[in-house]
N, C-alpha and C positions, 0 to 999 in steps of 0.2 A: 692704885689703878695702873695696869700695865701700859707700856708704851703704845701698843696698837689700839687699845681701848681709849686711851687719852686722845690720841690723834683722831680717832673716829668721832669721839665726843666733841672735839674742836670743830670738825667738819659739820656736825649736826648743829652746833651752836651758831656757826656761820650761816647755815641754811636759814635759820630763824632771824638772825640779827644782821645779816648781810656783811658786816665788818666787825672787827674786834682789834683792840690794842693788845700788845704784849702784856702790859700791866694788868688789864682786865682779865685776860686768860690766866695769868699767874695767880691772881687772887681767887678766881673761880675754881681752879683745879688744885689749889694749895701746893704749888710747886714753883721753883725758882724761874726767873725770867730767862736765864740762860738755857734751861731745858725747853721752855716754850719756843725760844728762837730756833733751837735744833729741830723741834717738831715742825715748825712752819717751814724751815729750809727743806726738810724732807718732803713735806706735802707739796711744796712748790716744784721740786724736782719731778714729782709724780704728776705734775700739771693739774693738781686738785685745788690749789689756792694761788693767789697772786700776792706777793709781798708788797706792802706799802710802807711808808715811813712810820716806824713804830708799831706795825701791826700787819694785818692781812685781810684780804677779801676773798670770797669764794669765786672760783672760776664760773662765769655765767653759763647757765644751761646745764650744769653738772648734775648727774643723777647718781646719788650715793646709795650704796647698799650697806646699811648699818648692821653690824654684827648683833646676834641675838643677845649676847651678854650685855650689850649697851642698851638695846631696845627694851629689854624687859624691865629696866630701871627707869625708863622714861614714863612720866605720868603714872607712877606706880600706884599712888592712892586712887586715882581715877580708875585705873584698870581693876583694882581690887573691888571698888564699888560696883563696877560693871559686871565683873565676874560673879559676884554674889547675887546680883539681880538676875543675870542670865541663867544661873543655876536653878533659880526658882521656876523656870519654865520647863525644866526636865522632870518628868514623872517616872515613878517606879515602872520598870519594864520597857522603857523607851529604848529605841535604837537611834543613836544620834551620830552625826558627822561633825568633827571639830577640825578646823584647819590648823596650820602650824603657827599661827600668830601668837605673839606674846599676850595679847588681850584675852584670847580664848584660854590661854594657859592659866590665867588667874581664876578660871572657873573651877579648877581641879580641887582645891580644898573644900569647896562647897558641894561637890558631888559625892563626897565620902559617905554622906547620910542616905544616899539613894540606894535602892535595891534592884538587882536584876537588870541593870542597864548595860547596853552594848555600845561601845564607842569605836568608831572608825576614824583614823587620823593619818595625815601625812607628816605629822610632826614627830621627829625622833625623841626630842625631850619630852613632849607631851605624852607619848606612848610609854616611855620608861617611868615617868612620874606616876602615871595611872596604873602601872603594873603592881603597885603595892596597895591598891584600893580594893577592899573586899566587895564582893557581890557585883563585880564589874568585869565584863569581857572586853578585851582590847584587841583591835585589829589595826595593824600598821601597814601602809602601802609599801610596795617596793618602789623602784625608780632611781633617778639620779639624785645624789645628795648635793644640796646647796650648803656649802660649809658655813657661810656667815649666818644663815637662818636655821641650820639643822633641820631643813625640810627636804622631803622627797618629792620630786617633780618629774615631768616627762611622760612619755607614752605608757611606761610601766605603771606609774601611779594612776594615770587616767583609767587604764584597763582594769586595774584592781578595784577602784572605786565603783565602776559600773556594775560590779557583782552584787551590790547592796541596794536595799530599799530602806530608807530611814524616815522616821517621823519628822526630824528636825535637823537643820544644818546651822551651825554656829560658826561664823567667820568674821574676819575683820578686814580693814582696808587702810590705805594711807591717806585717803581723802574722799570726800563726798560733796557733790553740789547738786542742786535741783536740775540743772541742765544736763550734766554729764553722768550723774549717778555715782556709784561706788567705783573707785579707782585704786590701782596699786602701782608700785614702782617696778614690779617684776612681771614681765609678760608671761613667764612660765607659771608663776603662782596664780595670776589672774585666769589663765586658761584652765588650770586645774580646778579653780573655784567654780568656773562655769559648769564643769562636769559634775562637781559636787551638787550644784543647784539642781541638776537634772535628776538626782537620785534622792531628793528629800521633798517632803510635803510642805513643811514650814521653813521659810528662809529668814534667818535671824541675823542681823548685822550688829556686831559689837563695835562701837565707835566712840572714843572719848571726844570731849568737846573741842579739843584742839584741832581735830580733823574735819569738823563741820565747815562747809563752804570753802574747802581747800581742795585744789586739784592735785592729781598725781599723773604718772606717765601713761598708764595703760588702763583702759576701761574694763571693769568686771561685769557690771550690769546696770540697767536703768532702775529708777526708783520703783517702776511698776513690777519689778521682780521680787521686791522685798515685802515681807509681812510684818516684821517687827524691827525696830532699831532700839538698841539698848545703849544709853549714854549716861554720863555722870552728872551733867548739869542741864537744866532746862534751856533748850535752844532759844535764840531770839525769836520774836514773834513772826517775822517774815520767813525765817528758815523753818520754823515749826509749821507754819501754814503750808509752805511748799512741800514739806515731807508728808504731811497728813492728808493733803488734798487728794492723793491717790489711794487712800485707805490704809496707809501704813500706821501701825500703832507705835508711838514713841514712848518708851518706858525709861523713866529716870530713876537711877539707883538711890 
């Protein structure tokens, strides 16, 4: 793991666990304690963490943008389960929109058996990976490149998406709650997904179980905008009831 990836992974670990000792981080990332100390010192200088005796805590209220190289490895098995189940919703001849998320990216291997499908995406990695898929037409938006996510956003991306009319939109989020709906940590990504929703008949959210009942920074949409939620595990009874009360179909991979 490269230095930047490791430091980002440390931040993500602290997001979940609130604090960590140098010893724990050393064991988790299979690297010496001296290296972990240097990582934490650098992160503290960037005002991302606060050093404690023998460890560190995340700076309160910090909003972290995790690089795609790290995010695509998070919950990898869950995302593969979701990707396979979501691909079952795609029919031959469909026109679909896929966002730039790593969860929708896991659909790609399961789309290769489909025929005559058209895919519109703002994900650079998604578009290039789909380029080798037979019987598939791929359209990639223009716009401003977000380096950490390899996604294209901004007015150029919005204007391009508006040219299309799709049967289905597949997108993900960083959290979803009954009261707030689907949310993301990027305002630009969230605003683009709103435009995508206006260009598709069926709105399908791909969401691994770690994001259920979890808040994020910026609202994408309410539950009433969703038709399907695809997840990897059966939600708890109260969450499932809240999701399905408005007519959403919850599909478990």
